[in-house]
ChimeraX commands (.cxc) that place a marker at each C-alpha (Angstrom):
marker #1 position 113.99,71.82,105.24 radius 0.5
marker #1 position 113.86,69.68,101.76 radius 0.5
marker #1 position 114.18,71.18,98.59 radius 0.5
marker #1 position 110.95,72.22,96.83 radius 0.5
marker #1 position 109.31,72.84,100.65 radius 0.5
marker #1 position 106.04,74.56,99.79 radius 0.5
marker #1 position 106.29,76.94,102.65 radius 0.5
marker #1 position 110.12,77.96,101.39 radius 0.5
marker #1 position 109.07,78.26,98.08 radius 0.5
marker #1 position 105.87,80.40,98.84 radius 0.5
marker #1 position 108.33,82.65,100.95 radius 0.5
marker #1 position 110.43,82.97,97.99 radius 0.5
marker #1 position 107.57,83.97,95.80 radius 0.5
marker #1 position 106.59,86.46,98.48 radius 0.5
marker #1 position 109.59,88.72,97.99 radius 0.5
marker #1 position 110.25,91.92,100.20 radius 0.5
marker #1 position 106.61,91.16,101.65 radius 0.5
marker #1 position 107.41,92.68,105.24 radius 0.5
marker #1 position 107.93,90.09,108.13 radius 0.5
marker #1 position 105.85,89.84,111.32 radius 0.5
marker #1 position 107.82,88.45,113.93 radius 0.5
marker #1 position 105.81,87.55,117.44 radius 0.5
marker #1 position 107.11,89.19,120.37 radius 0.5
marker #1 position 107.26,85.79,122.23 radius 0.5
marker #1 position 107.54,82.69,120.10 radius 0.5
marker #1 position 107.21,79.18,121.03 radius 0.5
marker #1 position 104.18,77.15,121.94 radius 0.5
marker #1 position 101.46,78.72,123.64 radius 0.5
marker #1 position 101.36,76.40,126.69 radius 0.5
marker #1 position 104.86,77.48,127.89 radius 0.5
marker #1 position 104.35,81.01,127.04 radius 0.5
marker #1 position 103.97,83.13,130.58 radius 0.5
marker #1 position 100.41,84.80,130.90 radius 0.5
marker #1 position 102.28,87.74,130.54 radius 0.5
marker #1 position 103.99,86.69,127.22 radius 0.5
marker #1 position 100.87,85.86,126.10 radius 0.5
marker #1 position 98.82,89.24,126.96 radius 0.5
marker #1 position 102.06,90.73,124.84 radius 0.5
marker #1 position 101.70,89.20,121.82 radius 0.5
marker #1 position 98.21,90.00,121.77 radius 0.5
marker #1 position 98.86,93.82,122.88 radius 0.5
marker #1 position 101.80,93.39,119.64 radius 0.5
marker #1 position 99.19,91.89,117.01 radius 0.5
marker #1 position 96.52,94.28,117.75 radius 0.5
marker #1 position 98.96,97.28,117.51 radius 0.5
marker #1 position 99.94,96.13,114.22 radius 0.5
marker #1 position 96.67,95.16,113.14 radius 0.5
marker #1 position 95.73,98.07,111.07 radius 0.5
marker #1 position 99.00,98.15,109.10 radius 0.5
marker #1 position 98.95,94.48,108.30 radius 0.5
marker #1 position 96.49,94.50,106.94 radius 0.5
marker #1 position 97.51,97.74,104.77 radius 0.5
marker #1 position 100.26,95.76,103.93 radius 0.5
marker #1 position 97.83,92.32,102.64 radius 0.5
marker #1 position 95.32,94.56,101.09 radius 0.5
marker #1 position 98.88,96.51,98.69 radius 0.5
marker #1 position 100.45,92.32,98.09 radius 0.5
marker #1 position 96.88,91.40,97.03 radius 0.5
marker #1 position 96.10,94.58,94.95 radius 0.5
marker #1 position 98.96,93.11,92.72 radius 0.5
marker #1 position 96.84,90.34,91.90 radius 0.5
marker #1 position 94.17,92.51,90.96 radius 0.5
marker #1 position 91.99,91.50,94.31 radius 0.5
marker #1 position 90.62,94.34,96.52 radius 0.5
marker #1 position 91.07,93.16,99.71 radius 0.5
marker #1 position 89.91,96.12,100.78 radius 0.5
marker #1 position 86.54,95.08,100.30 radius 0.5
marker #1 position 86.70,92.05,102.25 radius 0.5
marker #1 position 86.74,94.44,105.29 radius 0.5
marker #1 position 83.05,95.48,105.29 radius 0.5
marker #1 position 81.81,91.53,106.23 radius 0.5
marker #1 position 79.06,92.03,103.79 radius 0.5
marker #1 position 77.95,90.26,100.33 radius 0.5
marker #1 position 80.60,91.82,98.51 radius 0.5
marker #1 position 83.04,91.01,101.18 radius 0.5
marker #1 position 81.95,87.15,100.18 radius 0.5
marker #1 position 82.31,87.71,96.73 radius 0.5
marker #1 position 85.85,89.16,96.66 radius 0.5
marker #1 position 87.02,86.78,99.56 radius 0.5
marker #1 position 86.48,83.93,97.14 radius 0.5
marker #1 position 88.30,85.31,94.56 radius 0.5
marker #1 position 90.77,85.40,96.91 radius 0.5
marker #1 position 90.42,81.80,97.53 radius 0.5
marker #1 position 90.61,81.14,94.17 radius 0.5
marker #1 position 93.59,82.91,93.81 radius 0.5
marker #1 position 95.22,80.83,96.97 radius 0.5
marker #1 position 94.19,77.51,95.03 radius 0.5
marker #1 position 96.30,78.58,92.17 radius 0.5
marker #1 position 99.11,80.40,93.99 radius 0.5
marker #1 position 99.98,77.59,96.49 radius 0.5
marker #1 position 102.50,74.53,95.71 radius 0.5
marker #1 position 101.82,71.21,95.89 radius 0.5
marker #1 position 103.68,68.81,98.17 radius 0.5
marker #1 position 105.52,66.08,97.18 radius 0.5
marker #1 position 103.76,62.96,96.22 radius 0.5
marker #1 position 105.71,59.63,97.85 radius 0.5
marker #1 position 104.55,56.86,95.47 radius 0.5
marker #1 position 104.40,54.54,98.36 radius 0.5
marker #1 position 102.85,56.84,101.33 radius 0.5
marker #1 position 100.98,59.36,99.44 radius 0.5
marker #1 position 100.73,62.86,101.13 radius 0.5
marker #1 position 103.28,62.14,104.03 radius 0.5
marker #1 position 102.34,65.63,105.61 radius 0.5
marker #1 position 98.57,65.92,106.02 radius 0.5
marker #1 position 98.60,67.61,108.99 radius 0.5
marker #1 position 99.75,71.57,109.03 radius 0.5
marker #1 position 103.37,72.19,110.77 radius 0.5
marker #1 position 102.14,73.56,113.92 radius 0.5
marker #1 position 105.04,73.54,116.39 radius 0.5
marker #1 position 106.81,74.92,113.43 radius 0.5
marker #1 position 104.67,77.66,112.99 radius 0.5
marker #1 position 104.61,78.38,116.79 radius 0.5
marker #1 position 108.47,78.40,117.09 radius 0.5
marker #1 position 109.05,80.49,113.65 radius 0.5
marker #1 position 110.05,84.28,113.38 radius 0.5
marker #1 position 107.79,84.42,110.20 radius 0.5
marker #1 position 110.48,85.96,108.44 radius 0.5
marker #1 position 112.96,84.20,105.53 radius 0.5
marker #1 position 112.02,80.82,104.92 radius 0.5
marker #1 position 109.00,81.39,106.94 radius 0.5
marker #1 position 108.26,84.59,105.56 radius 0.5
marker #1 position 104.61,83.41,104.16 radius 0.5
marker #1 position 103.43,82.81,107.98 radius 0.5
marker #1 position 103.52,86.51,107.84 radius 0.5
marker #1 position 101.29,86.47,104.86 radius 0.5
marker #1 position 99.07,83.54,106.57 radius 0.5
marker #1 position 98.57,85.26,109.47 radius 0.5
marker #1 position 97.92,88.55,107.81 radius 0.5
marker #1 position 95.30,86.78,105.92 radius 0.5
marker #1 position 93.73,85.73,109.23 radius 0.5
marker #1 position 93.44,89.25,110.25 radius 0.5
marker #1 position 91.77,90.30,106.98 radius 0.5
marker #1 position 89.62,87.32,107.81 radius 0.5
marker #1 position 88.81,88.12,111.46 radius 0.5
marker #1 position 87.99,91.97,110.44 radius 0.5
marker #1 position 85.42,91.09,108.02 radius 0.5
marker #1 position 83.83,88.57,110.63 radius 0.5
marker #1 position 83.99,91.48,113.02 radius 0.5
marker #1 position 82.26,93.83,110.58 radius 0.5
marker #1 position 79.59,91.29,109.95 radius 0.5
marker #1 position 79.20,90.98,113.91 radius 0.5
marker #1 position 80.91,93.70,116.32 radius 0.5
marker #1 position 80.43,91.44,119.19 radius 0.5
marker #1 position 83.83,89.44,117.33 radius 0.5
marker #1 position 86.85,90.62,118.74 radius 0.5
marker #1 position 90.54,89.13,119.20 radius 0.5
marker #1 position 91.80,87.40,122.74 radius 0.5
marker #1 position 93.65,84.79,124.55 radius 0.5
marker #1 position 91.91,81.72,125.40 radius 0.5
marker #1 position 93.03,81.92,128.90 radius 0.5
marker #1 position 91.93,79.48,131.53 radius 0.5
marker #1 position 88.59,80.64,132.41 radius 0.5
marker #1 position 87.35,81.38,128.60 radius 0.5
marker #1 position 88.63,77.59,128.04 radius 0.5
marker #1 position 87.06,76.05,130.76 radius 0.5
marker #1 position 83.59,78.27,129.34 radius 0.5
marker #1 position 83.83,76.74,126.37 radius 0.5
marker #1 position 84.86,73.17,127.47 radius 0.5
marker #1 position 82.64,72.36,130.53 radius 0.5
marker #1 position 79.37,70.48,130.85 radius 0.5
marker #1 position 76.67,71.38,133.62 radius 0.5
marker #1 position 76.96,68.26,135.60 radius 0.5
marker #1 position 79.57,65.84,134.85 radius 0.5
marker #1 position 82.35,67.93,133.90 radius 0.5
marker #1 position 82.45,70.90,135.22 radius 0.5
marker #1 position 85.84,71.88,134.87 radius 0.5
marker #1 position 86.07,70.48,131.32 radius 0.5
marker #1 position 89.24,68.86,129.04 radius 0.5
marker #1 position 91.61,71.62,127.88 radius 0.5
marker #1 position 90.63,72.54,124.39 radius 0.5
marker #1 position 93.44,72.66,121.52 radius 0.5
marker #1 position 92.40,76.38,121.41 radius 0.5
marker #1 position 94.06,76.78,125.28 radius 0.5
marker #1 position 96.42,79.65,125.33 radius 0.5
marker #1 position 95.58,80.84,121.55 radius 0.5
marker #1 position 95.42,84.14,120.07 radius 0.5
marker #1 position 91.53,83.45,119.28 radius 0.5
marker #1 position 88.56,85.64,117.23 radius 0.5
marker #1 position 85.80,85.42,120.59 radius 0.5
marker #1 position 82.55,86.33,120.58 radius 0.5
marker #1 position 81.34,88.37,123.69 radius 0.5
marker #1 position 79.71,86.56,126.32 radius 0.5
marker #1 position 79.44,88.83,129.02 radius 0.5
marker #1 position 75.36,88.15,129.21 radius 0.5
marker #1 position 76.34,84.49,130.60 radius 0.5
marker #1 position 76.01,82.54,127.33 radius 0.5
marker #1 position 78.56,79.94,125.96 radius 0.5
marker #1 position 81.38,82.24,123.95 radius 0.5
marker #1 position 82.34,81.16,120.57 radius 0.5
marker #1 position 85.73,80.87,119.53 radius 0.5
marker #1 position 87.77,81.01,116.39 radius 0.5
marker #1 position 91.03,79.72,116.21 radius 0.5
marker #1 position 91.27,81.99,113.05 radius 0.5
marker #1 position 95.01,81.77,112.69 radius 0.5
marker #1 position 95.40,77.84,112.96 radius 0.5
marker #1 position 92.20,78.00,110.63 radius 0.5
marker #1 position 94.10,80.00,107.86 radius 0.5
marker #1 position 97.08,77.83,108.26 radius 0.5
marker #1 position 95.07,74.38,107.32 radius 0.5
marker #1 position 93.47,76.28,104.79 radius 0.5
marker #1 position 96.63,77.01,103.28 radius 0.5
marker #1 position 98.40,73.75,104.11 radius 0.5
marker #1 position 95.42,72.22,102.30 radius 0.5
marker #1 position 95.84,73.75,99.50 radius 0.5
marker #1 position 99.07,71.94,99.21 radius 0.5
marker #1 position 98.17,68.82,99.13 radius 0.5
marker #1 position 99.52,66.39,96.39 radius 0.5
marker #1 position 96.11,64.91,95.72 radius 0.5
marker #1 position 94.08,67.70,95.06 radius 0.5
marker #1 position 91.66,66.92,97.75 radius 0.5
marker #1 position 89.05,69.19,98.21 radius 0.5
marker #1 position 89.83,71.86,101.71 radius 0.5
marker #1 position 87.18,72.01,104.38 radius 0.5
marker #1 position 86.77,75.66,104.27 radius 0.5
marker #1 position 87.52,78.19,101.84 radius 0.5
marker #1 position 88.25,81.91,102.60 radius 0.5
marker #1 position 86.85,83.86,104.17 radius 0.5
marker #1 position 86.80,81.22,106.59 radius 0.5
marker #1 position 83.39,81.61,108.88 radius 0.5
marker #1 position 82.23,84.97,107.29 radius 0.5
marker #1 position 78.69,83.03,105.68 radius 0.5
marker #1 position 77.92,81.64,109.03 radius 0.5
marker #1 position 78.28,84.78,110.68 radius 0.5
marker #1 position 76.41,86.42,108.32 radius 0.5
marker #1 position 73.58,84.28,108.27 radius 0.5
marker #1 position 73.44,84.53,112.33 radius 0.5
marker #1 position 74.05,81.47,113.20 radius 0.5
marker #1 position 75.99,82.83,116.53 radius 0.5
marker #1 position 73.70,85.90,117.50 radius 0.5
marker #1 position 72.01,85.53,120.43 radius 0.5
marker #1 position 68.07,85.16,120.92 radius 0.5
marker link #1:1,2 radius 0.2
marker link #1:2,3 radius 0.2
marker link #1:3,4 radius 0.2
marker link #1:4,5 radius 0.2
marker link #1:5,6 radius 0.2
marker link #1:6,7 radius 0.2
marker link #1:7,8 radius 0.2
marker link #1:8,9 radius 0.2
marker link #1:9,10 radius 0.2
marker link #1:10,11 radius 0.2
marker link #1:11,12 radius 0.2
marker link #1:12,13 radius 0.2
marker link #1:13,14 radius 0.2
marker link #1:14,15 radius 0.2
marker link #1:15,16 radius 0.2
marker link #1:16,17 radius 0.2
marker link #1:17,18 radius 0.2
marker link #1:18,19 radius 0.2
marker link #1:19,20 radius 0.2
marker link #1:20,21 radius 0.2
marker link #1:21,22 radius 0.2
marker link #1:22,23 radius 0.2
marker link #1:23,24 radius 0.2
marker link #1:24,25 radius 0.2
marker link #1:25,26 radius 0.2
marker link #1:26,27 radius 0.2
marker link #1:27,28 radius 0.2
marker link #1:28,29 radius 0.2
marker link #1:29,30 radius 0.2
marker link #1:30,31 radius 0.2
marker link #1:31,32 radius 0.2
marker link #1:32,33 radius 0.2
marker link #1:33,34 radius 0.2
marker link #1:34,35 radius 0.2
marker link #1:35,36 radius 0.2
marker link #1:36,37 radius 0.2
marker link #1:37,38 radius 0.2
marker link #1:38,39 radius 0.2
marker link #1:39,40 radius 0.2
marker link #1:40,41 radius 0.2
marker link #1:41,42 radius 0.2
marker link #1:42,43 radius 0.2
marker link #1:43,44 radius 0.2
marker link #1:44,45 radius 0.2
marker link #1:45,46 radius 0.2
marker link #1:46,47 radius 0.2
marker link #1:47,48 radius 0.2
marker link #1:48,49 radius 0.2
marker link #1:49,50 radius 0.2
marker link #1:50,51 radius 0.2
marker link #1:51,52 radius 0.2
marker link #1:52,53 radius 0.2
marker link #1:53,54 radius 0.2
marker link #1:54,55 radius 0.2
marker link #1:55,56 radius 0.2
marker link #1:56,57 radius 0.2
marker link #1:57,58 radius 0.2
marker link #1:58,59 radius 0.2
marker link #1:59,60 radius 0.2
marker link #1:60,61 radius 0.2
marker link #1:61,62 radius 0.2
marker link #1:62,63 radius 0.2
marker link #1:63,64 radius 0.2
marker link #1:64,65 radius 0.2
marker link #1:65,66 radius 0.2
marker link #1:66,67 radius 0.2
marker link #1:67,68 radius 0.2
marker link #1:68,69 radius 0.2
marker link #1:69,70 radius 0.2
marker link #1:70,71 radius 0.2
marker link #1:71,72 radius 0.2
marker link #1:72,73 radius 0.2
marker link #1:73,74 radius 0.2
marker link #1:74,75 radius 0.2
marker link #1:75,76 radius 0.2
marker link #1:76,77 radius 0.2
marker link #1:77,78 radius 0.2
marker link #1:78,79 radius 0.2
marker link #1:79,80 radius 0.2
marker link #1:80,81 radius 0.2
marker link #1:81,82 radius 0.2
marker link #1:82,83 radius 0.2
marker link #1:83,84 radius 0.2
marker link #1:84,85 radius 0.2
marker link #1:85,86 radius 0.2
marker link #1:86,87 radius 0.2
marker link #1:87,88 radius 0.2
marker link #1:88,89 radius 0.2
marker link #1:89,90 radius 0.2
marker link #1:90,91 radius 0.2
marker link #1:91,92 radius 0.2
marker link #1:92,93 radius 0.2
marker link #1:93,94 radius 0.2
marker link #1:94,95 radius 0.2
marker link #1:95,96 radius 0.2
marker link #1:96,97 radius 0.2
marker link #1:97,98 radius 0.2
marker link #1:98,99 radius 0.2
marker link #1:99,100 radius 0.2
marker link #1:100,101 radius 0.2
marker link #1:101,102 radius 0.2
marker link #1:102,103 radius 0.2
marker link #1:103,104 radius 0.2
marker link #1:104,105 radius 0.2
marker link #1:105,106 radius 0.2
marker link #1:106,107 radius 0.2
marker link #1:107,108 radius 0.2
marker link #1:108,109 radius 0.2
marker link #1:109,110 radius 0.2
marker link #1:110,111 radius 0.2
marker link #1:111,112 radius 0.2
marker link #1:112,113 radius 0.2
marker link #1:113,114 radius 0.2
marker link #1:114,115 radius 0.2
marker link #1:115,116 radius 0.2
marker link #1:116,117 radius 0.2
marker link #1:117,118 radius 0.2
marker link #1:118,119 radius 0.2
marker link #1:119,120 radius 0.2
marker link #1:120,121 radius 0.2
marker link #1:121,122 radius 0.2
marker link #1:122,123 radius 0.2
marker link #1:123,124 radius 0.2
marker link #1:124,125 radius 0.2
marker link #1:125,126 radius 0.2
marker link #1:126,127 radius 0.2
marker link #1:127,128 radius 0.2
marker link #1:128,129 radius 0.2
marker link #1:129,130 radius 0.2
marker link #1:130,131 radius 0.2
marker link #1:131,132 radius 0.2
marker link #1:132,133 radius 0.2
marker link #1:133,134 radius 0.2
marker link #1:134,135 radius 0.2
marker link #1:135,136 radius 0.2
marker link #1:136,137 radius 0.2
marker link #1:137,138 radius 0.2
marker link #1:138,139 radius 0.2
marker link #1:139,140 radius 0.2
marker link #1:140,141 radius 0.2
marker link #1:141,142 radius 0.2
marker link #1:142,143 radius 0.2
marker link #1:143,144 radius 0.2
marker link #1:144,145 radius 0.2
marker link #1:145,146 radius 0.2
marker link #1:146,147 radius 0.2
marker link #1:147,148 radius 0.2
marker link #1:148,149 radius 0.2
marker link #1:149,150 radius 0.2
marker link #1:150,151 radius 0.2
marker link #1:151,152 radius 0.2
marker link #1:152,153 radius 0.2
marker link #1:153,154 radius 0.2
marker link #1:154,155 radius 0.2
marker link #1:155,156 radius 0.2
marker link #1:156,157 radius 0.2
marker link #1:157,158 radius 0.2
marker link #1:158,159 radius 0.2
marker link #1:159,160 radius 0.2
marker link #1:160,161 radius 0.2
marker link #1:161,162 radius 0.2
marker link #1:162,163 radius 0.2
marker link #1:163,164 radius 0.2
marker link #1:164,165 radius 0.2
marker link #1:165,166 radius 0.2
marker link #1:166,167 radius 0.2
marker link #1:167,168 radius 0.2
marker link #1:168,169 radius 0.2
marker link #1:169,170 radius 0.2
marker link #1:170,171 radius 0.2
marker link #1:171,172 radius 0.2
marker link #1:172,173 radius 0.2
marker link #1:173,174 radius 0.2
marker link #1:174,175 radius 0.2
marker link #1:175,176 radius 0.2
marker link #1:176,177 radius 0.2
marker link #1:177,178 radius 0.2
marker link #1:178,179 radius 0.2
marker link #1:179,180 radius 0.2
marker link #1:180,181 radius 0.2
marker link #1:181,182 radius 0.2
marker link #1:182,183 radius 0.2
marker link #1:183,184 radius 0.2
marker link #1:184,185 radius 0.2
marker link #1:185,186 radius 0.2
marker link #1:186,187 radius 0.2
marker link #1:187,188 radius 0.2
marker link #1:188,189 radius 0.2
marker link #1:189,190 radius 0.2
marker link #1:190,191 radius 0.2
marker link #1:191,192 radius 0.2
marker link #1:192,193 radius 0.2
marker link #1:193,194 radius 0.2
marker link #1:194,195 radius 0.2
marker link #1:195,196 radius 0.2
marker link #1:196,197 radius 0.2
marker link #1:197,198 radius 0.2
marker link #1:198,199 radius 0.2
marker link #1:199,200 radius 0.2
marker link #1:200,201 radius 0.2
marker link #1:201,202 radius 0.2
marker link #1:202,203 radius 0.2
marker link #1:203,204 radius 0.2
marker link #1:204,205 radius 0.2
marker link #1:205,206 radius 0.2
marker link #1:206,207 radius 0.2
marker link #1:207,208 radius 0.2
marker link #1:208,209 radius 0.2
marker link #1:209,210 radius 0.2
marker link #1:210,211 radius 0.2
marker link #1:211,212 radius 0.2
marker link #1:212,213 radius 0.2
marker link #1:213,214 radius 0.2
marker link #1:214,215 radius 0.2
marker link #1:215,216 radius 0.2
marker link #1:216,217 radius 0.2
marker link #1:217,218 radius 0.2
marker link #1:218,219 radius 0.2
marker link #1:219,220 radius 0.2
marker link #1:220,221 radius 0.2
marker link #1:221,222 radius 0.2
marker link #1:222,223 radius 0.2
marker link #1:223,224 radius 0.2
marker link #1:224,225 radius 0.2
marker link #1:225,226 radius 0.2
marker link #1:226,227 radius 0.2
marker link #1:227,228 radius 0.2
marker link #1:228,229 radius 0.2
marker link #1:229,230 radius 0.2
marker link #1:230,231 radius 0.2
view
């Protein structure tokens, strides 16, 4: 790891923040269905405790993370405070005078392989931010819940009605995502909240100071507006 790695720096800043190591690590494509189910079960069992840990950490910064759990206008307002705090807390990557930003894309392979402890402790924090974000969405629309995007669910979101009945595998396949119930036969809505959160934090590290494509809490405004409600 290069000196000054921003993920290493953030992990050091988190200090005594408790790690959250997944039961099974590695690229989800190479995990078995049973291993992915085990990760989901562990994730759900720890959800309330992990959110409480995050809320306690945010309180040190004068932020009321618990307010985000309500998924209402106050949640959006407090979420924007978290976003503003992140913008100041996250360090920038090294700028290469020839190549510019040499790490534009978030470190997905490192994310999936990580034990989310030590120099990677920040990944536990990012995962907890995703949990808080997802809880806000589920409060605004209770049809959202966590699920693994197994083959049938992935096909339901990618298949064409005639020319491509199986669809091409999406980049969410086998990931733990927030999914809107589609038991009525409609096309399910799938949010890869953990990777979106990783992308948000990574984007904040840009040495160019470019605006990020999303802000915390990701997707909540759209959900509250009824963008995914059935008609």
